[in-house]
N, C-alpha and C positions, 0 to 999 in steps of 0.2 A: 504494500500500500504506500502511496506517496506520502511525503512528509506533510503533516497537518499544520496549517498556519494558525495564528491567533492563540498561541499556547499560553500567553501571559495575561490576556485581558478578557477572559470569558468566565462565566459562572455556569457550572453544571447543575441543571435543574432536573436531571433524570431521576426516575423512580423505577420500581419494578414493573410499572405499567407502561412506561415508554420513555423516550428520549427528548430532551429539549434543552437548549443552551441560550444564554444571554451574553451578547458581546458588547463591550464597553469601549467608547472612545477614550483614549488615554490623554486627551486634552480637556474636553468639556464634561466627560463622564456620562454622556447620553448612552442609553442602552437600547439594543436592538435584539429582539427575541426571535429565534428560529421557530419553524413550524414543529408541532408536536408529532413525533413518530412513535407508533405503537411498538412495544417490545414484545415480539412474538413469543420469546422464551418466557417472559413474565406472564403472558396470557396462559401459556401451557402450564406454568407452575401454579397459577391460580386455579385452573381447571383440575389439576392433580390434587390440590389441597381440598377442593370442594368434593371430589370423589372420595378422598381419604376420610373426610368427616362422616361419610355414610358407611364406607366399607370397613374402616378401622384398620388395625394391624399396621403394617409398614407404611400404608398409604395415609394413615391417620396422623403422621408426624408432620405438622405444619411447619413451613419454612419461616423461622423467626430470627431476629437479630440482624446486626449490621452485616455480618458475613454473608448470610443468605441473600439479603437485598443486593449487596455488592456483586455476588455471584450471578444474580439475575440481570443486573445492570451492566456490569463490566464485560471485558473480553472483546473479541473481534466485532460483534454486533454493535457494541458501544462505540468503538473506533469508527466503524462505518457510518454510524449515525452522526458522529461529530464531523466527519468528512463531508457528509451531505449538508450539515448545517453551515459549515464554512463556505461551501460552494453557494449556498443560498444567500448568505449574508455578505460574502466577499465584495460584491459590487458596490456596497454602501461604504466601504472602507478603502483608505489608501495608506501605505506605509511611507512615512517621511524618510527620504534618503539621507537627510542630515542628522536627525536625532534618533531615527529608528522606531519612533512611536507609531502605533496604528491609530489613524485619525478618521473620524467620520467625514466623508466627503461633503455631505450637504451643508455642514456648518463650519467645520474647522480646517478645511483644506484650501490652500491658495492655488487654484487651478492654473493661473498664469505663471507662477513661479514653480509649480509642481513640488511644493513643500508645504508643511503645516503652517498654520497662522502664527504659531509660536516662533518658528524659525524665519518665516518670511511674512510678516504682517501685511494684511490687505490694506493698501494705502487709502482706499475709499472709506473703509471702516475706521482706520486710524484718524483720517481727517474729520469724519463725523464726530468721533469721540473727542478730538481736540477742540472742535468748535463748541461742543456742548460744555466741555470743561471751562473754556474761555468765557462763554456766556455766564456760567455759574460764578466765575471769579468776578466778572464785571457787575453782576447783581450784588455781590457782597460788597464790592468797592463803592457802588452807588448808595447802598443802604448805609454804609459807614459814613458817607459824606453828608447825610441828612441829620439835622439836629432833632432827634426824637424827644428830647427833654426840654425844648424851648418853652413849653407851656407848663412845665412842672417846677415846683419849688424844691430843688434838691437839697437846699440848706436846712429845710425843716424836716425833722425826724417824724415820720408818721408810719403807722403800720399798714399792712395790706388789707386789714379788716377793721371795721369800726369796733372799738372796745365796748360800745354800749349795746348795739344790736347784732353785730357780727357780719354786716353786709360788706361787700367789697368797696374799698374807698375810692378806687378809680383815680387815685392821685390828687384828689381835691382836698380843700381845707375843711370841708364839712361833709358829713355823711350824706350821700344822696338818698338814703332811705329814711333816716330818722332826724337828720339835721344836726346831730351832735358835732361839736368842734373836734377835729381830728389832730390838730397841732399839739405837740407835746410840750410846747413852750408857753410860759406865762409872761405877760407883759406888765411891768410895774406901772401903776397909774400915777406914781409920783415922779420917778426918774426915767421911765421908759425902757429900763433894762429888760432883757429877755432871760428867762430862767428855764432850764430843762426840768422835766418831771412835774411834780405837784407840790412845790414847797409852800409853806404857810406865810413866809416872809421873804421879801426881796433880798437876794444875796448882795446887792449893791448898796442900797440905802437903808434897809431894815424895815421898809414900809410893809404893813400887813396887807396880804392880798384879800380882797373882798369878793 
């Protein structure tokens, strides 16, 4: 039998009932599954087990365990099924002559360069990606150039929620829901000094807050 390709990038899904294989692109990981092929030996084993359950004796010894399943799945029939699966899936794959990886032709193969996209990136794809990245950078630059806080008093300490009713403050001086003052500073009626928190007397002149 000829040497079977795809020896490193496929998953064997075969059971005692039949053969099936999934082949993976070594760049993007996309999977392509071969058609299911019935295992004639496995069908015969199942028939023999069914007869054994009726007749008993030596025919009543059901095939169980990994060894029995492997015996039904493996061997020349398995290799033949794998060869058929490779022949079926092979048109969807190309082997990159530079890195040696098996690449799915519909997505990851650069037909013009006859190499995978990893070794010879498609210029149209790279240009589209570069344009999108540049546009994203420009959006961030323009956003940074806007003064988003011009209508906010950043010098006044205020919470994100009203301490009285819990509503969102929206950056204002008074709660939009209950009207409570949101500023944490008190202004002295005598000297005009501002004080943080909730002091009873002005820290500048000693005037009692009313």
